[in-house]
MMTF fields as JSON, N, C-alpha, C and O atoms, coordinates in Angstrom:
{
  "mmtfVersion": "1.0.0",
  "mmtfProducer": "UNKNOWN",
  "numBonds": 359,
  "numAtoms": 360,
  "numGroups": 90,
  "numChains": 1,
  "numModels": 1,
  "chainsPerModel": [1],
  "groupsPerChain": [90],
  "chainIdList": ["A"],
  "bondAtomList": [4, 2, 8, 6, 12, 10, 16, 14, 20, 18, 24, 22, 28, 26, 32, 30, 36, 34, 40, 38, 44, 42, 48, 46, 52, 50, 56, 54, 60, 58, 64, 62, 68, 66, 72, 70, 76, 74, 80, 78, 84, 82, 88, 86, 92, 90, 96, 94, 100, 98, 104, 102, 108, 106, 112, 110, 116, 114, 120, 118, 124, 122, 128, 126, 132, 130, 136, 134, 140, 138, 144, 142, 148, 146, 152, 150, 156, 154, 160, 158, 164, 162, 168, 166, 172, 170, 176, 174, 180, 178, 184, 182, 188, 186, 192, 190, 196, 194, 200, 198, 204, 202, 208, 206, 212, 210, 216, 214, 220, 218, 224, 222, 228, 226, 232, 230, 236, 234, 240, 238, 244, 242, 248, 246, 252, 250, 256, 254, 260, 258, 264, 262, 268, 266, 272, 270, 276, 274, 280, 278, 284, 282, 288, 286, 292, 290, 296, 294, 300, 298, 304, 302, 308, 306, 312, 310, 316, 314, 320, 318, 324, 322, 328, 326, 332, 330, 336, 334, 340, 338, 344, 342, 348, 346, 352, 350, 356, 354],
  "bondOrderList": [1, 1, 1, 1, 1, 1, 1, 1, 1, 1, 1, 1, 1, 1, 1, 1, 1, 1, 1, 1, 1, 1, 1, 1, 1, 1, 1, 1, 1, 1, 1, 1, 1, 1, 1, 1, 1, 1, 1, 1, 1, 1, 1, 1, 1, 1, 1, 1, 1, 1, 1, 1, 1, 1, 1, 1, 1, 1, 1, 1, 1, 1, 1, 1, 1, 1, 1, 1, 1, 1, 1, 1, 1, 1, 1, 1, 1, 1, 1, 1, 1, 1, 1, 1, 1, 1, 1, 1, 1],
  "groupList": [{"groupName": "MET", "atomNameList": ["N", "CA", "C", "O"], "elementList": ["N", "C", "C", "O"], "formalChargeList": [0, 0, 0, 0], "bondAtomList": [1, 0, 2, 1, 3, 2], "bondOrderList": [1, 1, 2], "singleLetterCode": "M", "chemCompType": "L-PEPTIDE LINKING"}, {"groupName": "ALA", "atomNameList": ["N", "CA", "C", "O"], "elementList": ["N", "C", "C", "O"], "formalChargeList": [0, 0, 0, 0], "bondAtomList": [1, 0, 2, 1, 3, 2], "bondOrderList": [1, 1, 2], "singleLetterCode": "A", "chemCompType": "L-PEPTIDE LINKING"}, {"groupName": "THR", "atomNameList": ["N", "CA", "C", "O"], "elementList": ["N", "C", "C", "O"], "formalChargeList": [0, 0, 0, 0], "bondAtomList": [1, 0, 2, 1, 3, 2], "bondOrderList": [1, 1, 2], "singleLetterCode": "T", "chemCompType": "L-PEPTIDE LINKING"}, {"groupName": "LEU", "atomNameList": ["N", "CA", "C", "O"], "elementList": ["N", "C", "C", "O"], "formalChargeList": [0, 0, 0, 0], "bondAtomList": [1, 0, 2, 1, 3, 2], "bondOrderList": [1, 1, 2], "singleLetterCode": "L", "chemCompType": "L-PEPTIDE LINKING"}, {"groupName": "SER", "atomNameList": ["N", "CA", "C", "O"], "elementList": ["N", "C", "C", "O"], "formalChargeList": [0, 0, 0, 0], "bondAtomList": [1, 0, 2, 1, 3, 2], "bondOrderList": [1, 1, 2], "singleLetterCode": "S", "chemCompType": "L-PEPTIDE LINKING"}, {"groupName": "PRO", "atomNameList": ["N", "CA", "C", "O"], "elementList": ["N", "C", "C", "O"], "formalChargeList": [0, 0, 0, 0], "bondAtomList": [1, 0, 2, 1, 3, 2], "bondOrderList": [1, 1, 2], "singleLetterCode": "P", "chemCompType": "L-PEPTIDE LINKING"}, {"groupName": "VAL", "atomNameList": ["N", "CA", "C", "O"], "elementList": ["N", "C", "C", "O"], "formalChargeList": [0, 0, 0, 0], "bondAtomList": [1, 0, 2, 1, 3, 2], "bondOrderList": [1, 1, 2], "singleLetterCode": "V", "chemCompType": "L-PEPTIDE LINKING"}, {"groupName": "GLY", "atomNameList": ["N", "CA", "C", "O"], "elementList": ["N", "C", "C", "O"], "formalChargeList": [0, 0, 0, 0], "bondAtomList": [1, 0, 2, 1, 3, 2], "bondOrderList": [1, 1, 2], "singleLetterCode": "G", "chemCompType": "PEPTIDE LINKING"}, {"groupName": "GLN", "atomNameList": ["N", "CA", "C", "O"], "elementList": ["N", "C", "C", "O"], "formalChargeList": [0, 0, 0, 0], "bondAtomList": [1, 0, 2, 1, 3, 2], "bondOrderList": [1, 1, 2], "singleLetterCode": "Q", "chemCompType": "L-PEPTIDE LINKING"}, {"groupName": "GLU", "atomNameList": ["N", "CA", "C", "O"], "elementList": ["N", "C", "C", "O"], "formalChargeList": [0, 0, 0, 0], "bondAtomList": [1, 0, 2, 1, 3, 2], "bondOrderList": [1, 1, 2], "singleLetterCode": "E", "chemCompType": "L-PEPTIDE LINKING"}, {"groupName": "ARG", "atomNameList": ["N", "CA", "C", "O"], "elementList": ["N", "C", "C", "O"], "formalChargeList": [0, 0, 0, 0], "bondAtomList": [1, 0, 2, 1, 3, 2], "bondOrderList": [1, 1, 2], "singleLetterCode": "R", "chemCompType": "L-PEPTIDE LINKING"}, {"groupName": "PHE", "atomNameList": ["N", "CA", "C", "O"], "elementList": ["N", "C", "C", "O"], "formalChargeList": [0, 0, 0, 0], "bondAtomList": [1, 0, 2, 1, 3, 2], "bondOrderList": [1, 1, 2], "singleLetterCode": "F", "chemCompType": "L-PEPTIDE LINKING"}, {"groupName": "ASP", "atomNameList": ["N", "CA", "C", "O"], "elementList": ["N", "C", "C", "O"], "formalChargeList": [0, 0, 0, 0], "bondAtomList": [1, 0, 2, 1, 3, 2], "bondOrderList": [1, 1, 2], "singleLetterCode": "D", "chemCompType": "L-PEPTIDE LINKING"}, {"groupName": "LYS", "atomNameList": ["N", "CA", "C", "O"], "elementList": ["N", "C", "C", "O"], "formalChargeList": [0, 0, 0, 0], "bondAtomList": [1, 0, 2, 1, 3, 2], "bondOrderList": [1, 1, 2], "singleLetterCode": "K", "chemCompType": "L-PEPTIDE LINKING"}, {"groupName": "ILE", "atomNameList": ["N", "CA", "C", "O"], "elementList": ["N", "C", "C", "O"], "formalChargeList": [0, 0, 0, 0], "bondAtomList": [1, 0, 2, 1, 3, 2], "bondOrderList": [1, 1, 2], "singleLetterCode": "I", "chemCompType": "L-PEPTIDE LINKING"}, {"groupName": "TRP", "atomNameList": ["N", "CA", "C", "O"], "elementList": ["N", "C", "C", "O"], "formalChargeList": [0, 0, 0, 0], "bondAtomList": [1, 0, 2, 1, 3, 2], "bondOrderList": [1, 1, 2], "singleLetterCode": "W", "chemCompType": "L-PEPTIDE LINKING"}, {"groupName": "ASN", "atomNameList": ["N", "CA", "C", "O"], "elementList": ["N", "C", "C", "O"], "formalChargeList": [0, 0, 0, 0], "bondAtomList": [1, 0, 2, 1, 3, 2], "bondOrderList": [1, 1, 2], "singleLetterCode": "N", "chemCompType": "L-PEPTIDE LINKING"}, {"groupName": "CYS", "atomNameList": ["N", "CA", "C", "O"], "elementList": ["N", "C", "C", "O"], "formalChargeList": [0, 0, 0, 0], "bondAtomList": [1, 0, 2, 1, 3, 2], "bondOrderList": [1, 1, 2], "singleLetterCode": "C", "chemCompType": "L-PEPTIDE LINKING"}, {"groupName": "TYR", "atomNameList": ["N", "CA", "C", "O"], "elementList": ["N", "C", "C", "O"], "formalChargeList": [0, 0, 0, 0], "bondAtomList": [1, 0, 2, 1, 3, 2], "bondOrderList": [1, 1, 2], "singleLetterCode": "Y", "chemCompType": "L-PEPTIDE LINKING"}],
  "groupTypeList": [0, 1, 2, 3, 0, 4, 5, 6, 7, 1, 8, 9, 3, 9, 10, 11, 9, 5, 1, 1, 10, 6, 7, 12, 3, 1, 10, 13, 10, 6, 1, 3, 14, 15, 16, 7, 13, 8, 16, 7, 9, 6, 1, 3, 1, 17, 6, 7, 9, 10, 3, 10, 1, 10, 11, 5, 8, 3, 2, 2, 10, 3, 6, 10, 14, 7, 18, 7, 14, 5, 13, 12, 8, 3, 9, 9, 14, 10, 4, 4, 11, 12, 1, 1, 6, 1, 4, 2, 7, 12],
  "groupIdList": [1, 2, 3, 4, 5, 6, 7, 8, 9, 10, 11, 12, 13, 14, 15, 16, 17, 18, 19, 20, 21, 22, 23, 24, 25, 26, 27, 28, 29, 30, 31, 32, 33, 34, 35, 36, 37, 38, 39, 40, 41, 42, 43, 44, 45, 46, 47, 48, 49, 50, 51, 52, 53, 54, 55, 56, 57, 58, 59, 60, 61, 62, 63, 64, 65, 66, 67, 68, 69, 70, 71, 72, 73, 74, 75, 76, 77, 78, 79, 80, 81, 82, 83, 84, 85, 86, 87, 88, 89, 90],
  "secStructList": [7, 7, 7, 7, 7, 7, 6, 6, 7, 7, 7, 7, 7, 7, 7, 7, 7, 7, 7, 7, 7, 7, 7, 7, 7, 6, 6, 7, 7, 3, 3, 3, 3, 3, 7, 1, 7, 6, 6, 2, 2, 2, 2, 2, 2, 2, 2, 2, 2, 2, 2, 2, 2, 2, 1, 1, 1, 7, 7, 3, 3, 3, 3, 3, 7, 7, 1, 1, 7, 7, 2, 2, 2, 2, 2, 2, 2, 2, 2, 2, 7, 1, 5, 7, 7, 7, 7, 7, 7, 7],
  "xCoordList": [21.584, 21.552, 19.796, 18.975, 19.519, 18.412, 17.79, 18.188, 16.812, 15.908, 15.091, 14.458, 14.891, 14.657, 13.281, 13.304, 12.086, 10.893, 10.613, 11.209, 9.171, 8.848, 7.496, 6.57, 7.178, 5.623, 4.921, 4.118, 4.988, 4.69, 3.676, 2.579, 4.393, 4.273, 4.179, 4.79, 3.412, 4.16, 3.145, 2.258, 2.993, 2.149, 2.39, 3.497, 0.742, 1.001, 0.606, -0.328, 1.067, 1.135, 0.622, 1.067, -0.594, -1.067, -0.219, 0.815, 0.023, 0.71, 0.166, -0.58, 0.036, -0.315, 0.734, 1.866, 0.47, 1.21, 1.811, 1.351, 2.19, 2.333, 1.209, 0.94, 0.653, -0.176, 0.306, 1.303, -0.312, 0.2, 0.073, -0.58, 1.389, 1.473, 0.753, 1.388, -0.495, -0.911, -0.859, -1.872, 0.092, 0.815, 0.439, 0.551, 0.022, 0.081, -1.149, -1.867, -0.713, -1.305, -1.956, -2.813, -2.071, -3.316, -4.842, -5.348, -5.308, -6.934, -6.915, -7.947, -5.684, -6.307, -6.646, -7.649, -6.214, -6.548, -5.825, -5.753, -5.278, -3.824, -3.663, -3.272, -3.908, -3.512, -2.743, -1.702, -2.523, -1.106, -1.622, -2.523, -1.444, -1.538, 0.077, 1.289, -0.958, -0.156, -0.297, -1.158, 0.628, -0.098, 0.557, 0.984, 0.731, 0.188, 1.804, 1.73, 3.08, 4.186, 5.031, 4.998, 5.534, 5.84, 6.354, 6.64, 6.474, 7.089, 6.369, 6.437, 5.758, 5.202, 4.621, 5.026, 3.486, 2.818, 3.302, 2.742, 4.828, 5.735, 5.892, 5.614, 6.358, 7.264, 6.309, 6.772, 4.704, 3.758, 3.323, 2.943, 3.166, 2.73, 4.098, 4.045, 4.726, 6.068, 5.909, 5.932, 5.7, 5.346, 3.878, 3.591, 3.151, 1.769, 1.888, 1.238, 2.933, 3.079, 3.947, 3.765, 4.704, 5.845, 4.354, 4.547, 3.648, 3.208, 2.478, 2.479, 1.584, 0.603, 1.35, 0.775, 2.459, 3.282, 3.763, 4.176, 3.739, 4.0, 3.012, 3.003, 1.84, 0.253, -0.692, -1.66, -1.217, -2.026, -3.243, -3.796, -3.688, -5.128, -4.858, -5.714, -3.948, -3.797, -4.69, -4.607, -5.214, -5.959, -5.135, -4.529, -4.842, -4.075, -5.327, -6.184, -4.946, -5.879, -5.092, -4.789, -4.636, -4.125, -5.205, -6.307, -4.733, -5.661, -4.638, -3.567, -5.755, -4.623, -5.675, -6.905, -4.45, -4.483, -4.001, -2.961, -4.412, -3.924, -2.805, -2.336, -2.436, -1.153, -1.949, -2.737, -1.428, -1.964, -3.506, -3.576, -4.146, -5.139, -6.089, -6.186, -7.099, -8.556, -9.041, -9.21, -9.317, -10.037, -11.553, -11.922, -11.984, -13.071, -12.15, -12.404, -10.932, -10.527, -9.918, -10.022, -9.279, -8.756, -9.597, -9.51, -10.547, -11.604, -11.79, -11.519, -12.221, -12.212, -11.429, -11.902, -9.957, -9.32, -9.44, -9.662, -9.315, -8.888, -10.529, -10.89, -11.379, -12.726, -12.43, -12.658, -11.67, -11.439, -10.763, -10.97, -9.661, -8.276, -8.165, -8.677, -6.828, -6.165, -4.957, -4.408, -4.691, -3.402, -2.997, -3.609, -1.865, -1.654, -0.501, -0.29, 0.782, 1.638, 1.634, 0.987, 2.548, 2.71, 3.967, 4.776, 3.981, 4.822, 4.266, 3.156, 5.734, 5.815, 6.628, 6.935, 7.039, 7.725, 8.763, 9.241, 9.237, 10.585, 11.597, 12.712],
  "yCoordList": [-23.182, -22.439, -22.23, -22.963, -20.973, -20.665, -20.733, -20.699, -20.829, -21.11, -19.861, -19.534, -18.766, -18.035, -18.243, -18.942, -17.999, -18.272, -16.83, -15.819, -16.935, -15.333, -14.808, -15.491, -13.778, -13.751, -13.894, -14.825, -13.47, -13.726, -14.68, -14.538, -15.54, -17.031, -17.157, -16.348, -18.174, -18.49, -17.698, -17.415, -17.288, -16.654, -17.007, -17.212, -17.17, -17.867, -16.548, -15.864, -16.145, -15.227, -15.429, -16.395, -14.58, -15.067, -14.907, -14.664, -14.899, -14.726, -14.344, -15.304, -13.714, -12.947, -12.791, -12.386, -13.037, -12.886, -11.439, -10.63, -11.163, -9.313, -9.111, -9.948, -7.859, -7.674, -7.287, -6.571, -7.671, -7.052, -5.757, -5.073, -5.461, -3.833, -2.785, -2.369, -1.929, -1.211, -0.424, 0.152, -0.435, 0.134, 1.72, 2.227, 2.597, 4.522, 4.028, 3.055, 5.888, 5.938, 6.898, 7.288, 7.58, 8.705, 8.166, 7.155, 9.014, 8.539, 7.706, 7.609, 7.075, 6.051, 6.419, 7.104, 6.186, 5.939, 4.995, 3.77, 5.846, 5.033, 5.153, 6.265, 4.146, 4.055, 4.439, 4.129, 5.1, 5.41, 4.684, 5.363, 3.442, 2.634, 3.038, 3.233, 2.95, 3.481, 2.946, 3.275, 2.223, 1.249, 1.991, 1.213, 3.355, 3.879, 4.645, 5.783, 4.126, 4.147, 5.48, 6.343, 5.654, 7.253, 7.158, 6.088, 8.535, 9.524, 8.386, 8.85, 7.031, 6.535, 7.535, 7.649, 8.329, 9.054, 10.339, 10.79, 10.852, 11.377, 11.152, 11.851, 10.096, 9.2, 8.818, 8.754, 8.501, 8.593, 9.647, 9.542, 11.085, 12.179, 12.481, 12.858, 12.304, 12.435, 11.857, 12.46, 10.589, 9.809, 10.038, 9.752, 10.705, 11.072, 12.443, 12.608, 13.429, 14.577, 14.123, 14.921, 13.204, 12.958, 12.0, 11.912, 11.71, 10.78, 11.64, 11.737, 12.518, 13.573, 14.665, 15.168, 15.208, 15.046, 15.085, 16.099, 14.083, 13.142, 12.573, 12.252, 12.412, 11.994, 12.97, 12.222, 14.263, 15.353, 14.627, 14.796, 14.119, 13.656, 12.206, 11.363, 11.835, 10.81, 11.554, 12.716, 10.768, 10.69, 10.346, 9.325, 10.62, 9.575, 10.072, 10.946, 9.267, 8.815, 8.384, 7.207, 8.793, 7.99, 7.362, 7.87, 5.872, 5.135, 4.429, 3.848, 4.851, 4.124, 3.238, 3.24, 2.22, 0.779, 0.172, 0.71, -0.678, -0.883, -2.249, -2.403, -3.039, -3.904, -5.617, -6.472, -5.503, -6.502, -5.63, -4.412, -5.988, -5.577, -6.083, -6.643, -6.263, -7.039, -7.489, -6.709, -8.807, -8.984, -7.83, -7.96, -7.223, -6.413, -5.333, -4.841, -4.864, -3.265, -3.771, -3.074, -4.962, -4.886, -4.939, -4.176, -5.893, -6.025, -4.505, -4.133, -3.55, -2.362, -1.502, -0.852, -1.52, -0.905, -1.678, -0.968, -2.931, -3.51, -3.431, -4.056, -2.914, -2.109, -0.447, 0.201, -0.102, 1.628, 2.137, 3.302, 1.567, 1.775, 1.012, -0.09, 1.607, 0.87, 0.059, -0.917, 0.886, 0.098, 1.101, 2.166, 0.771, 0.729, 1.551, 1.902, 2.2, 2.128, 2.08, 2.628, 1.266, 0.578, 1.519, 2.01, 1.676, 2.382, 1.54, 1.129, 1.508, 0.942, 2.039, 1.846, 3.45, 4.195, 3.737, 2.611, 4.694, 4.605, 4.815, 4.668],
  "zCoordList": [29.855, 28.724, 28.689, 29.24, 27.849, 27.949, 26.748, 25.583, 27.231, 25.872, 25.667, 26.671, 24.187, 23.685, 23.345, 22.331, 23.666, 23.211, 22.707, 23.079, 21.404, 21.108, 21.469, 21.033, 22.149, 22.493, 21.345, 21.308, 20.773, 19.325, 18.605, 18.064, 18.803, 18.306, 16.996, 16.298, 16.4, 14.81, 14.212, 15.017, 13.171, 12.355, 11.275, 10.778, 10.537, 9.096, 7.874, 8.292, 6.66, 6.097, 5.066, 4.446, 4.384, 3.141, 2.356, 2.978, 0.852, -0.112, -1.303, -1.501, -2.109, -2.917, -4.231, -3.966, -5.356, -6.746, -7.123, -6.317, -7.533, -7.467, -8.681, -9.543, -8.536, -10.025, -10.895, -10.795, -12.237, -13.569, -13.301, -12.513, -14.726, -14.522, -14.978, -15.947, -14.786, -14.982, -16.497, -16.894, -17.123, -18.017, -18.03, -16.913, -19.046, -19.088, -17.729, -17.497, -16.828, -15.42, -16.101, -15.308, -17.212, -17.545, -17.433, -17.921, -16.76, -16.32, -14.988, -14.324, -14.575, -13.595, -12.006, -11.806, -11.392, -9.792, -9.106, -9.205, -8.352, -7.724, -6.131, -5.776, -5.015, -3.974, -3.451, -4.031, -2.444, -1.506, -0.398, 0.093, 0.326, 0.697, 2.249, 2.337, 2.94, 4.21, 5.96, 6.777, 6.098, 7.301, 8.522, 9.376, 8.795, 9.947, 10.28, 10.744, 10.085, 10.29, 10.611, 9.735, 11.384, 10.977, 9.572, 9.034, 8.911, 8.035, 6.619, 5.48, 6.801, 5.684, 4.637, 3.48, 5.288, 4.659, 3.677, 2.678, 4.48, 3.796, 2.222, 1.248, 2.354, 1.408, 0.253, -0.886, 0.534, -0.503, -0.945, -2.111, -0.301, -0.927, -2.087, -3.258, -1.629, -2.912, -3.804, -4.877, -3.789, -4.73, -5.72, -6.883, -4.581, -5.487, -6.486, -7.518, -5.887, -6.312, -7.661, -8.58, -7.941, -8.552, -9.951, -11.164, -9.543, -10.495, -11.287, -12.514, -10.098, -10.82, -11.363, -12.328, -11.059, -12.359, -13.533, -14.094, -13.933, -15.01, -15.683, -16.872, -14.562, -15.553, -15.333, -15.199, -15.171, -14.801, -14.789, -13.703, -15.308, -15.271, -14.521, -14.791, -13.744, -12.584, -10.887, -10.488, -10.443, -9.213, -7.971, -8.296, -6.89, -6.199, -4.707, -4.581, -4.068, -2.693, -1.57, -1.765, -0.513, 0.606, 1.195, 1.403, 1.542, 2.191, 3.136, 2.957, 4.686, 5.871, 6.152, 6.104, 6.57, 6.717, 8.076, 8.455, 8.806, 10.121, 10.022, 8.895, 10.866, 10.817, 9.743, 10.147, 8.697, 7.795, 6.412, 6.573, 5.702, 5.174, 5.134, 4.042, 5.852, 5.897, 4.708, 3.77, 4.621, 3.15, 2.577, 1.41, 3.115, 2.956, 2.424, 1.324, 3.233, 2.86, 1.56, 0.55, 1.524, 0.233, -0.769, -1.73, -0.643, -2.03, -2.286, -3.427, -1.374, -1.593, -2.443, -3.375, -2.02, -2.765, -4.251, -5.232, -4.4, -6.106, -6.323, -7.32, -5.731, -6.945, -7.426, -8.447, -5.825, -6.329, -6.723, -7.061, -6.881, -7.887, -8.444, -8.251, -10.124, -10.706, -10.313, -10.823, -9.09, -8.961, -7.793, -7.722, -6.756, -5.504, -5.635, -6.796, -4.282, -4.137, -2.475, -1.583, -2.545, -0.547, -0.082, -0.869, 1.295, 2.213, 3.636, 3.975, 4.323, 5.831, 6.631, 7.807, 5.806, 6.602, 7.555, 7.414, 8.731, 9.044, 8.371, 8.87]
}
């Protein structure tokens, strides 16, 4: 009998509680977080368009991240935006 081993090894993930809902999005700043997977930016562009159509004073910005979000980048996103939408693509 063969033994299957993962080449990745064990990973410990940090868990986060979901953020509280923002409420009215008028005049808010929304990060559109994309990890670089194919077509994720397309989905986020559509989400951004729909949000701006509903809330004309809303601003959005695509934010590219790598695998996971480094703590310094997470803090920058938290301090620069009121809300975020994330997509992984595929």
